[in-house]
N, C-alpha and C positions, 0 to 999 in steps of 0.2 A: 578805262585807265590801264596801263600796262603793269606788269608785275613789279618792275622796278620803281614806277610812280606809287603803288599801292604801299610797297614796302618802306618807301621814303617818308609818305604820309605818317604811316604807324610809327616809325622810328624817330619821327620829329615830335612826337607826343613826349611830354614830361616824363622823366624818369619816375619822380613823385609827384602826385596831384595833391590838390587842397584837401581834398576829401580822402578817407581810407580807401585802400583797395577793396575791402570789405564792402563798403557802402556802394562803391562804384559798380562792382561786379553784381552786386543785389539788384541795383536799377537796371543795369545791361540784360541781365538773365530774364528779369520780369519782362522787358520790352521784347526778348526774343522768345517769350513764351515757355521758357524754362527747358532747353534743349537737354539739359542734365537729368530731367526726371527719369526715374527707373533705372539709372545707370548704377552699376556695380562698381564701386570707386574704393581705391586704395589711396590714402593721402599720406604724404611724407613731408616731414619738416625736420630740421636739425641745422647745424652750421657746416659740417663736412659730411661728404658720402651720400648726399640725397640723391644724385644724379646716378652713381654707381648702384645704389641700392634700388632705385626705379628700374635700371637696365636689368637686373638679376629677377627682380619680380615679374617684369614684363616678360622676359625670356622664358622663364620656367612657366608661366602661364600658358604661353605660346606654344611651348613644347607639349603641354598638356592637351593641347588642342583648341584653345579658346582664341578668339579675335581680341586683341590688346590695343587700346589706344594709350599712348605715352606723351605726356606733357612736361617738358623740362625746359631749363633756360640756365645760361644765355647759350646761343648759337656761336659755334667756333668759326664757320665760314659762310654758312647759309641760312638765311631766315627758317626755310622750312625744315631744319634740324629740330625745330621746337615741338613740331607737331607730327608724330609718327603714329603709324598702325602696322602692327607686326613688323615693326623695324624699319617700314618704308616711309620715307618722309613725304608730307602732303604735297601734291602736283602743284606746281606754280599757277596753273589755269584755276585751280580750286582756292588759292590764296586769294587771286584776284576777284573772283566771283563772291566768295564769303567777306573779303575785305571791304568790297564797295557796299555790301548790305550793312556791315558794321558801322563804317563811316557815315552812313545816312541816318543812323538811329537817332531821334529826337533826345538826346541825352541832356538831362539838367546839370548833372555832375560831369566834371572833365575826365574822360579815361585817358589813362597812361598806356605806353606801348604794351606793358605787361596786360593790362586789363583787355586790350584788343586781341592779344594773342591767345588768353584764355577763352574768351568768347568764340573765336575763330576755331579753336580746337574742340570745344564742346559741340558746336554746330556739325564739324566735320565727323567726329565720332559717332554722333547720332545717325548722320548719313550712312556711315561705314557699319552701323548696326554691331558696334563693339559690345563683346560680352563683358569686359572689364576695361576700366579706365584707371590709369595710374597717374595721379597729379602730385607734381613736385611744387612746394611752396616757392615763392619768388624771395621773400625776406620776411623773417619772423613766424607768424603763425596767426596769432589771434586777429590782427586787422590785416591780414594778407588777402589778396583778391581771391585765391583759391578757397579760402575760408568761408566766402560769400556764397558757395555753391550750394543750391537747396537740398540736395540729396545727402543724406546720412552715410559716411563712408562706413563700408563694412569693417574695414581695419585701418587704424591710423598709426604711422610708424615715425618714432622720433629717433634720428641718428645722433651721432656726436654733437655736442654743444660745445662752444668755445666763443673766444672773445672776436667778435666782427659786428660790423654796423651798430656799434656801441651808441652812437648818435641817437639810433632809433629804438634800440632795444634795452639799453641799460649797460651799465658798466660792472655788474658783477655777473657770475654764472647762475645765480638764483633768479636774478630780474630776467636775464636772457631766456632762461630755462622756462619761466613764468610765460613769457610772450610765446615761446615755441608750443607750450602746452595748451594754448589757445585752440589748437586743433582737435583736441581731445574732448569730443562731445558725448554728452549722456546719449548711450544707446550703441555707440562704436566699441570694437575690441580695440586693444592697444599692443604694439610691440615697443618697448622701451630699449634702445640700443645702449651699448656700453658707454658710461658716463662717468665723469668725477661724482664722489659723494654728493657734493653741493647742488649739482644739478639733478642727479638721480632722485634725491629726495623729493624735490619740487615736483618731478614727473609721477613719482609714486603717491604722493600726497594728493595730487589732482586726481588720478585714477580712483583713489580710494574715496575723495569725497564725491565724486561723481558716480561711483559704484560701476566703473569701467572694468571689465574683466582685462587682465593684461598679463604679458609674458615679459618678464624684467631680465635682460641678458647679462646684469650684473650679478644675478643671485645664483648659488650653487645648484638651485633646482634645474636650471636650464644649461648647466654644464654639458649636456648632451649635444646642444646646438653647436657649440665651439668646437666639441671633439668630432662633430659628424663633418663639419667644414674644414678641419684641420686635416681629416683623413682624405679628403679629396682636394686638397689645397693645390694640386698639380693641374687642375682644370680650370682654376680661377684666372682672372685678368691679372697682370703683372701687378707688384706692390704688396707690401705687407699689410697695408690698411684695407685691402680687399677683404681680408678675413672677417672683419667686422661689418662691412657691407654686405657680405654674402650671409652672414649670420642673420642680419635683420630680415633678408629676403625669405631665407629657409625658415625663420620663425613665422613670418607673416602667412606663406604658403601652408604651414603646418596648421596654423590658427584656421584658415580658410577651409582646410579639409575637415578639420574636427567640426567645424561649424555646417557641415554638409554643403558648402557653397561650391565644392568642386565637382559634385555629383551631376550627371551619370558618367561624365568624361574619366574622372579619377574615382573609381569604385574601390581600390585596394590599395594597401600599403606599396605593394609591389610597383603599381602603376604611378604612384605618387613618388616613389624613390626615383624611378626611371626619369619621369618628368623634370625632377629637381636636377638630376645630373646632368641630363641633356641640356636643360636651361642654363645651368651654370657655365657649362662648356661652351655653349653658343654666344654667351654675352660678349659684347664688344662696346667699349667706350672710349672713342677717340679723345687724346689730350690728357691722358691719366697714365704715367709710366710708360707712354708708348715710345716705341723705338722706330725712329724716322730715318736712320743712317746707320751704317756699318763701318765705315773708314773715314773718321773715326765712329765709334758707337755714339750715336746721338738720340738723346731722349728728350721728350718734352712731357711737362707735367703742369696742370692748372693750379698748382698750390698757391694760394694768394693770400693767406692769413698764418700767424704762428703755428697754429695746431696743425693746419696742412704741410705746412713746411717742415715740422718736426716729424710728420708721418713720411714726407718724402725722403728725408734724411735717414730714417730707418730703413727704409727699402732700398736707397742706395748702399747703405753699410752692409745690407745684407747681400746685395748682389756683387758690390765690388769691395770686399772687405780689404782694409787697410789701404785703399788707393785714394788719391786725389783727384780732382777733377777740374774741367773749365766750366765756369757758370756763365750763362747768359741771361740776364735778368732784366725785368721792367715791371713797375708796380704803380697802383694808383695812390695818389696823395693821401686817400683817407684810411689807408692800411696801415698796419703796425709793422713797418718796413725795418725798423730798429731790430725787434726781435727776430724778424725772418732773415736778417743778416746774420745776426748772432748764431742762430741755428745751424746754418750751413757753413759757417766759417771753417770749422775743423777739417772739412773735406775739400776746401777750395786751394786750387793752385793759383787762380786768378779769376776776375769777374770781367765781362763786358757788358755794359749797360747800354739801354736805349730807351727812348720816350715812348710810351702807348700813345697810339693815336685815339685820344679822348680829352675832353675838357677836364675830366678828373684826375689826369695823368700827373705822377710826380716825374719831374724833369730827371732825365736820364744822368745829367751832369751833377746834380744834387746827390743823386743815388751813389753815383761813383765815389763822390767826396766823403760821404758817410762810410763807405766800404774802406776806402783808402785810409781814413782816420782811425780805422782798427788794425792797421799794419798788414793788410792784403792789397796786392796789385788790383787796381780796378781802372778799366778804360772806358770811357763814354765814347759812343759813336752816334752821329746824327742820322746814320742810314740802317736800317734794318738788314738789307743786303749785305752790306759790306761789313757788319757786325757779325752775321753769321759766317762770313767767309773767313774773316779773321780769327774768330773763335774755332772754326774747324781746322784752319792751319795750325794754331797753337796747340789744340789737343792732339793733332796728328805728329806734331813736332816732339810733344811730352808723351806721347804714346798713352793717352788716358781718355777716358769718356768725356763727353759735353753734354750739359744737361741745360735745358731752358726752362725757367719757371718764373712765378711772380704775378701772372693774371690771365685768366681765361681768355680775355680779349687779345692779349699779346700771343699766346699760344695759338689762338685762332688765325692771327696775322702770319706766324711762321707756317703754319699748315696750308695756308692758302699760298704763300710763296712757293712753297714745295710742290704743290699741286700744278702751278704755273710753269715751274720748271720742268716738271715731267711732261707736259703738254709739248713744251718747246725741244 
């Protein structure tokens, strides 16, 4: 099969299967004879910040001299973005070779796209002899495919928890936190990111019950982590929210150092500090407060739930104090778009809306109606190219920034169009 055929076969798999991802990956990895065996794994769950945290952790480990595999989702433009080694995407020929092997497995449970991606990633990381593997959960934690991996993670990180995927995870912060806490296994070490008290208490209690050593970034005893990151904020990726993501990574790396897991490459505090700073500065994660245009300033951000949009708003307020801007927005119908709209209304001159290319998409016309009903101008356009052109013209005329947000799939579509324009 060709690369395109393999990716199509994998992407046509159901988004959610009848069996849990945990069960499917257990069966798949057993059939593959456990490629993850012996891997040194950092496991990351949470609602927001997982991808950026994974990038920071991977980049720091790479700066320290390790070969690092990183598994994230979704991809923005190309399927190969999901599976990386030292920042380089898996070659397409390896996707074909490993994809054919996975599609031929005699599975009794039906794998989803995510299950196939995870199996491919672990096979590839084994072949590449990765020193470390950073795994980002897909959804939740307890029943996630990555939680079926048979090797106990050295460190498990829980990032900020908010309201998302509530049909699957529960409709309270404590219920969602309980699902995320499912990755906290006896024998691991944990980094608990900054969280609301309701979620933080669930995570702390889980660690205490399972006797898991943990570093809680909500506590005053870990204030040094925030101070350290704030001191070096100038090297972080754009966005106020990157402070918390970098804190998660720095805490995890410090934990690995104290566990003697970074020896002999990182033998001293000085070497550790150099690796952390080099890794933070080298980190790059497209689609997060990414500037893709100058006239007007054009930013894209994958914020796709209320918590993410609030973080985006804070970043915009810091970068453009007192300014309003033109927004380009598209969302999925299962998201809390009412609160997403509400969070950015004070910063909006106007909105342009489109429909994401997905069967889960909210119609852009309905989104525009909901925005206009709150007293702000909103224009629906059925063509993304035209919407981008109209929004740019309006932003130029108003001498203000232009910001696209609402869905990572939407942001991926914009980046793909910009990439095509550059080629032409």
